[in-house]
N, C-alpha and C positions, 0 to 999 in steps of 0.2 A: 457492854464491853465483854471481851473474852474473860472467862474464868481464870483466876490466878493459878489454879491447880491444873498444871499441864498434864497430869497423869489421869485426869478424869476421862471417861469414855466419850462424853459429849460436851460441847461448848454451847453457851447460851448467848444470843445476841438480842438485846432489848431494842424495841422500836417504840420510842415515845412520841407522843403528839408533838408536832413541830420539829421533828428530827432534822438535823442539818441536811440541806439540799445543796448539792454542789454540781456544777457543770465542769466537765473535764476540758480544761483550756489547752492542754498539751498532750501529745500522743502517748507518752510513756513515763512512768515514775521510775527514776533511777536511783539506786542506792550506792553511795561511795564505798560501801564495804567490799565491793568487788575489786577494789584496788589491792595491790600487793601489801602495802603498808598503811597503817593508820597513825594518828598522832601519838597514840600510846604504845602501839606495838612496834614502831620503827626501831627504837634503840635495841630492845632485846632481840628482835628478829634479825636486824642487821648485824649485830655483834655475833650472833650465833652463826650467820652465814659466813662472816669473815673469818672467825676463828675455827670454823670447820675446815678451813684451808690450812693444810699442814704447815706451810711456810709462815703464815701469820702466827700460828700457835707456837712455832719454834722460836720466832724472834721475840715474842712475848716472854718466853722462857729465858732467853738470853738477856733481855732487858731486866728481868728480876735478878738474874745472877750478877749482872753488872753493878747492882746496888749494894752488893756485899763488899765491905771495906777491904782494900788491898788485894782483891782478887783479879779485877779486870786490868789487863795491860793496855787497854784501848780507851779507858775512861768510862764514866757512868751513863753518858747520854748519847753516845755515838750510834746506838741502835734504837733508842727510844724515839729520838727526833724523826729519823726516816720512817719508823713504823707509824707514828702519828700522822705524818704527811700522807702516807699511803692510805690510811683509814679515812682521813678527811676527803681526799680526792675520790676514793671509791664511794664514800657516803654521798658526796655531792652528785656523783653520776647516778646513783640509785634513786636519789630524791628527784632529780630532773626527769629521769626516764619514767618513774611512777607518776609524777605530776603531769607530764605530757600525756600519758595514757589516760589519766583521770579527766583531763581537759577534753580529749578526743571522745571519751565515753559520754560526757555530759553535753558536748557540742550539739549533736543532732537530736538530743533527747532532753529538752529543758524539763526541770523538775516540776511536776504538777502540783496543784494545791494539795495540802495535806489531807489524805483520805484516811478516815478511821473506820473501824468496824462499826456497823450499824448505820453508817451514812447512806443516804439515798443519792445516787449519782446519775447524771445524764451523759451519754456518749452519742456522738453523731457519726455519720458514715465516714469510714476511712480512719477513724481513731483507734488507737490501741487501748486495751483495758489495763488500768494501773493496779488492779486488785482482783481477787476472785469475787464475782458478783452474782447474786441470784436475780434472774430476770423478772421484773414486775410487769412491764408492758412494752410494746414497740409500735412503730408506725406501720408495720406490715399487717396484712390480713391475718386473722387468727392469732395475733400477738406473736408471730414468729420473727426470727431474724437470722441472718447469715453471718457466720464468723469464719475467718481464715485462720487455720491452726498450724500453718507451716512453721511458725516459730517454735511450736511444741513438738510436733510429730513429723514435720517435713512433707505432709500430704498437701497436694495442690488443690484438691476438691474442697469446696466450701461445706461447712457443717451447718445444719439447721438446729436452732434452739427455739423453744416455745415456752412462753410464760404460762403460769397456772391460770385456769379460768377464773379463780377467785380474785386474781389481781389484774387480769387482762384489761378490764375497763377503767382502771385507774389511770386517767390521762391528763387531768388538770392539776394546777397548783393547789387548789382547794382540796381535791381528793388526796393528793400526796401529803399535805400538811395534816390531814386527819388520820393518816395511817398509823395504827397503834397495834402492838403485839410483840411477839418474840419468835426467834428461830433457834431451834435446837439442832445441832449438827455434829458430825464426827470431828475428832481432833485433827489438826493439820497432818497431812500425809502426802506422799509423792505420787499417788495413783491418779493419772489424768482422767481415766474413764470411770472413776467411781466417785460417788457422792451420796451420802445418806443424811437426810435432814428432815425436819418437820416444821411447818409454818403454823404458828398459833396467832390468828388474828382475833382481836377482841370481839366477842359476840358471835364468832363463827367456829365451826368444827375444825379440828386440826387437819392439815393437808400435808401429805408426804412430798418431799422435794428430792429429785434425782439428778443425775448428770445432765439430762436434757434441759434443765432449767438454769444451769450454771454457766456463766461466761468466765473463763479463766484468764488470769493475768498473762499478757503477752499475745493474746488473740486479737485480731483486728476485725472491727465491724465492717461488713461489706453489704452492698446492695440494700441497705436499710437506712432510712433517714435518721432515725434516732431510737434509743432505747432508754428505759429507766430501770435501775437495779439497786439492790441492797447489798452493801459490802459485807462479806462474811470472813474473808481472810485478807490480811495485808502484810506487806513486808516479807520477812523470811518465813512466814506461815503460809504464804500462797503456795500452791502446788508447783508453780514454775520455780520458785526459789528452793522448795524442798528437793527439787531435782538438781539443784546447782551444787557444785563442789567448790571448796575454798581454793583460792588461787595459791598454788604451791610455790615454794622456793626451789627453782630448778638449777641444777649444776650439771655441766657437761661431763661426758665420760673422760675427755682429755684432762679436765681438771681433777677428776678422781684419780686417774693414772698418774698425773703430776704429783698428787699428794703421796701416792705410794713411792714414787721416785724420790721425793724429798725425804721420805723415811729411810730409803736406801742410802741417800747421801748422809743423813744423820748418823746411820750406823757406821758409814765410812769415816765420818768425823770422829765418832767415839773410838774407832780403831786407831786413827791417827793420834788422837789425844792419849790413848793408852800406850801406844808405841813411844810417843814422846816422853810420857811419864816413866816408862821403863828405862828409856835411854837416859833420862835425867838422873834417875836413881843409880844407874850403872856408872855414869860419868862422874857423879859426885862421890860415889864410893871409891872410884879408881883415882881421880885427880883432885878430889875436893880438898885434901889436906895440903896440897902444894899450891892451891890457888889463893895466895895471900890477898889478892885484890878483890876477892869475893868474900863478904862477911860470913863468918861461921854460922852454921845453921843446924838445928837439931832435926835430923831426918827421921821423924817418927811417922806413925801411921796417919795422923791428921795432915802432915805435910804432903803425903802422897795424894790425898783427896783434894787438898788445896791446889796441887799442881794439875790434877785432872780438870778442875773447874777453870783454871787459868788457860790451859791448852784448848778447852772447848770454846772459850771466849776468843782465843787467838785465831782459831780456825773456823769460827762460826760463819764467816762469809763464804765458806765453801758452798753454802746454800744461798743463792743470789737474792738479796732483799729487793733488788730492783725488778725482779721477774714479774711480780704481780702488777706493778704500775706500768711496766712495758706492755704487758698483755692487755691492760685496760685501754691504753692508747691505741695499740694495734687493732684491737677488736672494734673500737669506736670508729676508726677510719674504714675498716672493712664494712661496717654497717652503712657508712656513707656511700660506699661504692654500690651497695645494694639499692639504696634509696635513689641513686643517680642513674641507675641503669636504664637506658632508653629502650632496650629490648623488652623490659618489663613495664613499659609505659602503655596503659590502655588509653589510646587517644580519644576513643568515643566518649568516655566519661572524664578524661584528663586525670586519671588516677595512676600514681606511681606505686611501685612496691615500697614497703616500709618495714625496716627492721625496728620493731618496738623494743627489743632488747638486743644488746650486743654480746651478751655472755654466752650465747649458744651458737655462735657462727660456725664453729668447727663441728658442732653436732649435726649440722646440715650435710656434712660430708660423710656421715656414717649411718645414715638411715637404712634400715632393713625392711621395716613394715610401715606401709602407709594405710591409714584408716580414713576412708573418704565418705563424706555424705554424698547423696545423689542429687536431689532437687536443688538447683541453683549453684551447685558445685561442679558437677559434670555437665549438667544441662543448663539451658537458658531459662528454664521454667516457663517456656512458651510453647503451647501446642499449636501445630499447623497442619492443615489438611494437605497432604503431600502427594498421594497417588490414589488411584482407584482402578478397579477392573469391573467392567460392565458387559454382560453378555459375552464373556470370553475374550474381550478386547481390553488390553491394559492401557491406561492413560496416565500421563505425568512421567513416563519413563524416558522421554526424549531429553537429550542434553540441552540445557538451557542456561543462559547467563545466571550465575549465582547472585542472588540478591540478599539483602539483610534479612528479609522475612522468609525467603526460601519457600513461598507458598506454592500451591498447585498452579501449574501453568502448562496447558496443553491445548492449543486451539483445535486440535483434531476432534475433541469431544463435542464442542459446539458445532463444528462443521458436520459431523455425522448426524447431529440432532436436527440441524436446519435443512440439510440436503436430503431428507427422507431416506436415510440409511436404513437397512433392514433392522437395525437394532434401535431405531428411534424410540419406539414405545418402551423398550427396556430402560433407555436412558431417562425418559420422562418419569417412569415409575420410580426409578432409583432416586432421582432428585426430589420427587415428591416425598418419598420415604424419609430422606435426610431432613426435609423441612418440617415434617409432621411428627415423627417418632422421637420425642424428647420431652424434657421438662423445662426448657428454656423459656424465659420471660423477656419479651422485647420492650425496650424503652425508647420512645421517640422524642427527639429534641430537634424540633423543626423538621427538616428533611432528612436528618441523620437518625439512623436506628442503631442502637447499641443493644447487646444481648447480655442478660444477667443469668448466669448458670452456676449451679453447684458443682457441675462437672466441667473441667476445661476441655475434655474430649468432646462432649456434646456441643459446647460453644464453637469448637473448631469445625465440626461437621456442618452446623447451621451456617457459619460464616462461609464455609466452602461452597455450600449450595447457593448462598446469596451471590457469591462472586460469579457463579455460573448462570445467574438469571432467575433463580427460584428464591424469592425473598420472603422470609417469614416476617409478616408485618404486625399481626395482632393476635392476642389470645383472650378469649372469654372463658368463663367457667366450663363451657361445654363445646367449645369450638376453637379452631385456629384458622387464620387467613393467610393465604399464600398469593403473592403477586408473581405471575410468570407468563411469558409469551404475550405480554400486553393485556392480560386478563387477570381477574381476581377470583381465586378458588377458595371456598370455605369447606373445611372438613369438620364434621361433627365428631367430637371426642366422646366415645361411649364408655370405654374402660381403659385404664392404664395398668398393665401387668408389670409389676415393679421389678427392677433389677436387684439381684443379690449375688454374693460371691458363689453361692451354690449353683444358682441358675445360670450365671454367666451370660445373661441376655436380658433384654427389655423389649416389651411389646406394647402396642396400642391397638385397640379395636376402634375403627373409625367408619363413618358413613361418608363415602366420597361425594363430591358435588353431583355425580350422576345417580346417587342413591344406592350404590353398591356397598354392601358390608365387606370390609376388608381388614385383615390383621397384618400389620407391619411389624417386623421383628428385626433387631440387630443384636449380634452377640458373637461369642467365640466360635471359631470354625468347628471345634469338637462337638458343641451342642447343636449347632445349626445343621451340620452334615448328617447327623444321625436322625434328624427329623425331616429330611428332604423327601419329597414325593418321587416316585419312580419316574414320573413324567418330567422331572426337573432337568433343564439343559445346562450346558457349560460347566458341569461339575468338575471334570478333570482339569479343564483350562484354568478355572478359578483357583483350584487347589495348587496348581503350579505357580500361579501368580502370588498366592498367599505365602508359599515357601520362599519365593523371591523377596517379598516384602519383609519376611521374618529375618532373612539373612542380612538385610540392611538395618535390622533393629527397629523397624517401624511397628507401631501398635495397630493391629489389624482387627477389623470387625466384618463379619459376614452380613450381607443384606438380603432378606428374603421376605416373601409375603404369601398370603393365602386368602382367596375369596371365600366368604362364608355365606351360607344360606340363612334365611330368616329362622327356619326351624332349628338349625344347628346353634345359632346364637341364642335363641330363647331358651333352649334346653340348658345350654352352658350358663346363661345368666341366672337361671333358677338355682343351679348348683352353687354358683358364686355367691349369691345373696344368702344362701343357707350357711355356707362356710364362714361368711363374715360374722356370723353370730356365735360361732364356736368359741368357747372360753379356753379350753385346753388345747395346746399345740396348734394355735391358730396359724402361725407362720408356715408350719409344715403342711397344714391342710390347704392353705392358699396355694402353695407351690404345686401340690398335687392337682389342684383344680386348674391352675394355669397349664399344666402339662397336658390336660385332656383336650385342650383346644389348640395348643401350639404343636401342630403336626402337619405332615404332608405339605411342607413349604415348597414354594417355587423360588429357586435361587435367582437373584438379580445380579449379584456381584459381591464386591468387598471394598472396603476403604482402608487406607493406610495413613495413620496420623504419626507425625514426628514430634516427639518431645525433643526439640532441637538441641543437639550437643553444642557446647561452647566450641570455639575454633580450636582445631588441632588437638582435641582430646584423645582420639584414637592413637595419633602419632606419639603424643606425650606418654600415654600408658605403655605403648609398645617399647619406647626407649627406656622407660623406668623398669620394665620387666627385663630388658637386656642388661640393665645395670644391676641385676640381681636384687631388685626391690620388689617385695611382695605387696599386693594391693588388696585390701579387704573393703568391701562396700557395705557400709552400715547406714540403713535408712529406716525411716518410720513409715515408708510407703508400702504398697502392696507387693506381694511376691512377684506377680506377673509383670508389673511395671519395672521392678528392679532387674529381673532377668532380661527383659527387653533392652534396657539401657546397657546392661553388661555386654550384650551382644553388639549393640551399636558402637560402643567404645572399644570393642575388641578385647575386653577383659575375658569374655567367654568366646569359644569358637564352636563351630558346628559339630566337630568330632569329639568334643570334650564331654566325658560322662559326668553325670550329676549324682551327688549323694544328697538325698532329700530327707531332712529331719523335721517331722511334724508329729508331735505327740501331746497328749493331754494330761499326762501324769509323770511323776518322777520315775516310777518303775518302767513305764513304756519307753521313756527317754533313755534311761540307762541301758535297757535291753537293746534298743536300736543302735546306740553308740557302740556298745560292746560288740555287737554283731558285725558292724562295719569295720571295727578295728581288727577283729578276728579274720575277716575276709581279706583285709589288706596284708596280713601276715608279715613277711619280712619287709614289705614296702612301708610299713608303719614307721613314721618318723622321718621318712625320706620324701623329698618333694616329688609328687606325681602329677601327671596331667589330668587332674580331677578338679571339680568344682563342688564346694559344699554350700548348700542352701538351707537356712534355718530361720524360723520365725521367732518373734519375741516371746510368744507363749511357751514354746519349747525351750527357748534359751533360758527362761527363768528356772527350769529344772536342770538344764545342762550346766548352769553355774553353781549348782549345789555342791557342797564340799566333797561329797562322795563321787561325783560324776565329772567335775570340771577338769581334772587331770586327764582323764580319758578323752574328753571332748577336745581339750587343747591338743593332745597328740594327734587326734583325727584331723583337726583343722590345719595343723602345721604340715600334715601330709598332703594337703591339697594346694594346687597352684593358685586357686582363687577361692575366696570365701564371700558369700553374700548373706547378710543378716537383715531380715525384713521385719517390719512392724515393731521396731524397737522404740522404747522410751528413751529420753535423753540420759537417764541414769543407767540404762542397760548399755548404751553406747560407751559410757565412761567405764563401766565394769568390764566390757570386752577388752578395751584398751589396757586397763589395769591388769587384766589376766595375762596378756602377752608381755606386758612390761615387767611384771613381777616374776614370771617363770621362764622367760627366754632372755638369754644374754644378747640382746639386740636393741638398737635404737629405734624407737617408735615415733611416728609423726601422724598427727591427726589434722585433717583439713575439712573445713565446712564454712557455710555462709550464714547460718541461722542461729537464733538463740538456743535451739534444741541441740546445737553442736558444741556449746560452750563447755559442757562437762568433759567431753572427750578431748577437746582442745587443751584444756588445762591439765588433764591427767597424763597425756602423752609427754614423752621427753621433749618434743618440739611441737608447738601448736601453730597452725597456719590458718588465718582467716581470709575469706574471700569477700570483697566488697560487692555484694550481690543485691538482689531485690528484696531480701528479707531483713533489712535493717543493718545496723553496724554492731550488733551484740557480739557476733563471732569475731569480727575484726578487733573490737576493743578489748577482748579478752585473750588475744592471741600473742604469740611471740613475734610472728612475722605476718605481714598483711600483703596480699597480692590481689590483682583485679580479675585474673583469669586463671583457670586451672592449668592451662598450658604454660604459664609462667613458672610453675613448680619445676619444670624440667631444667631451666637454667638456674633457678635458685639452688637446686640440689647438685646437679651434675657439674656446674661451673663454679658458682659462688661457694657452695658447700665444699667441693673438692679443693678449691684454692684456699679457702679459709683453714681447712684441716691441715694442708701442707704448710701453710704459712705459720700457723700457731704452733704446730708440733716442732717445726724446724727452729722457730724462735725459742721455744722452751729448751730444746736440746742444745742450741747454741749458747744460751745463758748458762746452762749447767756446765757445758764444756769449758767456756772461758774462765769461769770461777774455779773449776777443778784444776785447770792448768795453773792459774795464779797461786792458789793456796797450797797445792802440793809442792810448789817451789819453796814455800815457807817450811815444809817438812824437810826437804833436802837441805835447806839452810840450817835446820836444827842440828843436823849431823855435824855441821861445821862449828856452830856456836855453843856446843856442849848442852844442847836442849835447855837453854836458859830462858826461853820465852822471848828472846829478842826477835824483832821483826826486820826483814830484809829491806822492804820498801818503805819509803817515807809515808807518814800517815795520811797526809792530805792527798797524795798521789793515789793511795789505795782507795780513799773515799771517793775520788773522782773517776776511778777506773770504770765503775758501772754507770755512774751518772753522766759522764761526758765522753770519755775516751772511747768507750765501746757501745754507747747508746745509739748513735746514729746508724751504724751498720745493723744493729739488732732490730731497730724499728723499720729500717728499709727492707730488711729480710721479711719481716712480718707483714709488710704492706704490698710489696711488689713481687714476691716469689711466685712463680708459676710452674707447676709440674709440667704443663704443656699449654698450648693455646686453647682458647675457648672453642675454636672450630673443631679441633681434634677431640675435645671432651664431649662435644655434642654429636660428632660423627661416630665416635667409638664409645658408646656408653659403658662398655666393659671396663674402661679405665677407672670408673667409679669404684669398682670392687677393691682397688688398691687402698683407698682411704676407708672404705666400708669395713674391711676386715681388721683395720688397725695394726697391720703388721709393721708399719714404719714407725710406730710409737708404742713401745712397751718396755718392760723391764730388761729384756734381752738387748734391745737397741740402746738403752741407757748404759748397760754394762759395757757394750762395745765402745760407746763414746767415752766412758770413764777410762777404759784401758787405753784408748787413743790419747786422751788427755794426760794420762799417767806417763806414757812414753814421751809425748811432747814436752811435758814438764821436766822429765829427766834430761832431755837434750837441751832444753832452754836454760837449765841451771848449770849443768856440768860442763857443757861445751864452752860457754863464755868463761867459766871459772878456770878451765884448763888453758884457754887461749890467753887469759890475762892473769896467770898464776902469780906473776911477779909484778903485776900492775896495781893500779889504784882500785880499792874496794868499791868506791863510789861508781867507777866506770863499770865494774862487774854488775852492780845493782841496776844501773840504767840500761845496760845491754840486755839483761834478763827481762826487765820490764818492757823495753821497746820491742824486743823480739816476741815477747808474750802478746803484746798488742797486735803486732804484724801477723803472727800465726792465727790468732783468734779471729782476726778480720778476714784472713784469707780462707777461713773455713767455708765461705761461700763466695760465689763470684757471679753477679747478675748484671745485666745490661743497665739496670736503673741504679745500681749500687756503687758505680765507680766514684761518684761524687762523695758518697758517704765514706767509702774506704779511704780514698786519698785525702779527703777533707779531714778525717779523724787523725791520720798520720801528721798532717800539717798542723792541726790543732795541738797535738802533743808536743811537736818540736817548738812551736811558738810558746806554749805554756811553760815548757821546761826552760827555755831561754829566759823568759820574763821572770819566772819563779826563782831563778838563781840570783836575782838582784833584789829580792824583797827585803832581806835582812841587811842592815839593821833599820832601814827606813820603816819597814813594817815588821814588827817583832814576831815573825813566824818562821819556823824551821831554819835556824842558823846553820844546821849541817848542810844545807843546800847551797850555801854561799860559794860562788865561783865555780860551781860544777859545770855550767854550760861551756865556759872557756876551756876547761880541761877535757870534757867529753867530746865536744864537737870538733876539737882539734886533734883528737886521738885517732890514728888510722885503724887501730884495732876495733874501735867502736863501729866505724863504718863497715869494716870487713864483717864483723859479727852481725851488724844490722841487716846485711843481705845474705850472709852465709847461713846463719842459724835458722831463719824461716824456710830456706830452701831445703836444708837437711831434714827439717821436721816434716815438710810436705811431700818429700820424695817417696816416703813409705806409702802415703795414700795413693800416689800416682801408680806405684808398682802394684798395690792391692787391686786397684780398679782394672789395670791392664791385664791382670791374671785371671779375671773373672770370665769363666767359660760361657755360662748361660746368660742370655739377655732377657730381661723382663719385658713385658708388654709396653711399659712406659718408656723404656730405653729405645725400643723399636720405633715407637711413634716420635720420640724426640729426634732420632736419626733421620726419620722421614721428613720431619719439619725442617731440620737443618739442611738436608740435601735439596729441598724444594723451596728454601727461602721463605718458610712460613706459609707457602701457598699449597693447599692440599688439592690433590688431583681427585676430584669426585667421580671421574669417569669409571674408575675401577674400584672394586671392593677389596679391602684388606682383610684377610682371613685371620681370625683369632680363635684360640681354644678357650671357650668360656669355662671358668672354674665352677659354674653352677652344676648342680647335680644332674647327671645324665638321666635320660628317660629310661624307665624300666618297663618291661612288659607287664600289662595289667592282668591281675588274676580275675577270675569270675566273681563278680560281686553279687550281693543279694538283690532282691527285687526292688530295694530302695534306690538302686542305681538307675537313673533315667537316661537312656542313651539316645532318645529321639530328639530331633531338633525342635526347639521351642516354637510354638505356633504363632508367636508374636502378639497374642491377645493380652491386652491390659486395658481394661475399661474402668476409668475412675468415676465413681458415682456414689452418692450417699445411699446407704442401706440401713435398714432397721432404725430409721430416724424416729423422733418423737411424733412426727406427722407423716402420713404416707404420701408417696409421690402423687397419687391420684387426688388426695385432698389438697395437696399443695397447688397443683395446676388449676384446680377448680376454684381457688381463692382469688384468682386474678381476672380482671377485665380491663385490658389495656385499651379498649375502644372508648372508655369513658375518659373525660378530661381529668387530668391529675394535677392538682396544685402542689407545688413543692412545699412541703411542710417545713416551717421554721420553728424556732424555739417558742415564739409567741403563739403561733397557731396551734401548737401542740397542746397548749393548755385549754384552748377554747373549742377544739374539735374532738369529736369521737369518731374513731375509724369504724365503729360497728353501726350498722344500720338498725 
């Protein structure tokens, strides 16, 4: 077991004889700790979340005050009961949402058998590893195995892992049961690429263990029948979980602004209470002695503070207690609209968008920065052979019907090959090269051949050649077999010159079926072109085609060859064999050795591979950019791949300069960042048409506390930011950096487990249901099936939700301020005695019934404009993004408006009925208040709510007047209906008072000189009857930063168009590519190994 001392440098794992042997029955071990709440943390976390809302904290304060004897004029429990109801309803909502999330988390990932440190486990092809495991042995030659690490780093190429020679032959149950010893290893950490350990087997010398022998949790076993391994880390000690972040409690910016607004209202309440106290003291001092009907009272200092508390309780509903419940209802229904949206329904997988939380709906309308993963998020994670150029002729460039696969389709190539075109021999050599120069392994199942490759690019090229009639059928340790033109061709593989990021190419030396020595090479145009022979043809034509491919965002490779003489090859082979024995700097020596023979190439052409984008990704990104949303690409993949995808999705353009940050030390990173900041000069901090590209190694230094501020300023000065080779933790750190230092809403979107950290860190997390499991979706706030659905989620649902929620909040504030300032005006009439104007039950039902339907209707159906306009004019999103329609200034305008309305609502009926019945005055004030508050908005879908609420009030008022004495409630209301409804002054005030109140608003709007963008679009919709004329474009002035002339930057600015090169291949693996391909012989019959045969067979001859 692990040592209990977590501070020790190493942990020890004991391997006793008969150690537990377990077969993984399920694909992934899931921990419920990833949920927002647990059984023990729910109550404290939930109460903290609720009472961090200013409204709930305020009403808790009022509830405490009401328990003081003889202070509350409204009773002890009039606030406590509604507050408890609100907390219970909100608590049930939180429990349901978190429970549903937990069910969804566990649904696709049943819990595996309990795996403990030191257990020996067996995993089979396609399974996910539930813990960090040291590889013992596998079904593959040389005890190797392939693992997919896209859940960890987002890379699509498979990684090779190899067991130690000391354990590679342990294949049977008897051998496993006799395994005894211990493993010493480093303590749990978050570094995926590092592992330091030592294996001590009884009776054998210690053997070191490195990262090439470790299979991490979250990786998927691929192209390998089975593996055996020893568990070293489990649970939260695995490297995958060490990179995880705790699910945070998220609150929207609107909620935070609402808290501030509630504090403003609280200050207003204190002012009202203070004014009332001063008025009471003045009235008592002036008239107190003559008021024989009021008991004598000693007006001392304690009485003043007593009055303060009384007036605070009297006016406390100035802050609407129903606001939070109303928002919960409104947001839940808004979330249903998202779930039901057919435009965000991915029919292929029958997946709908899903709002996993409703508390952040309005946050979708304020997003400024989008942090996106690449693989599986922007792309389909499927490589296809798209185009090629051979002997100066481009193929695959013809318009053809768009298919789901979008594979290469151009009959002209085969026509030229079959009809003895002058380029026939070039075509044949080109296709032979694609079929031979690779490390792919074919697997035959009857007449079907499937290809297993560590590189998806290589698999795409081999499949492309197969489709064109050159079928790679078999591999032996020293040859490959190709079926083409009705014949079988065998090429002898002499040497494999490995791919690396420095070399940017891969070569094989073969002996052709005719006995000719030939070197085939494929690689980046930059390294191939500088090694071309002067006799090479089609150089300019091919370069033109490469630039065309690059502009389309395709991943390109140049294809070339050179014939060798026997003497040349033997001389090189002697040098190669000598270099292979070098101990120091062997990798560099091998690369130099390769360079000596890779020269004087003859160019055949080039290939173009498409990492196919999801549907409408370029259009979606273009619209998001128009909406003033900035997009940062965060990926664990290679820089070349990320740049190509950025070009494909139009995040980068051909004329956009690049700032490249690649450094190996803190000092170099700081110097590079400072130099670029200095070169930008006055443009620093302003948005420029620049792209910043940085890798994970440099980012580690850039996030140092001394550098990160300058790095952030540089990044914010660029229109696009690409961060490559990032770990999941680095993704989360980038998001947190922007979130913490920039006053803007951030959104993170991804589809894999390596994106969970940034999804949880961002203000809003969006998960995509992709090919990498459901981890991202299950830890997100919103789930969608395609990246293109993000456009409607933000521009339509986000904008609508923001307008609906903010107007709902302002309306709730408005109607309560109107009603309770009337109480202040009434205090001037009643001598500031604390008497209330409105009957208590009517006040209690004011928010709950009489004005609830219009409020909820506003929050559900309000539309700033139609969804067609929002999608056609993405600039409209800036209105909600900036938050100008909901801030303290807007609140004060509404409060002043409510103050004026309350003045009219009280004093106009009072003067109209100066000599009339006081009950009629009260009812006119209350009815007019209802009418004005409901006329605050007027929507097509709100007529029923408005007129229905008025009818409800009239029916309630009539029935309520006859309650007493049958029902002993409110005797003062007896007979009011017969008096009020028969009074002509009531009906005159019923219509006149609201009109007088609203006429000022009409005058204000009619005097507004400048029209906003939203008003222009609304007028256009109104004039066209909601039908938009798409034939012409409506011109808008975008408030985004204007483009500035770029100053001369340092050499780190790369102005050239990217060459499109991005070749995904394993490099610096535990086993060389040459050793790997020589391990296979697919001509021999292969029995599919099962669990039982694994114990009885040995894979070593």
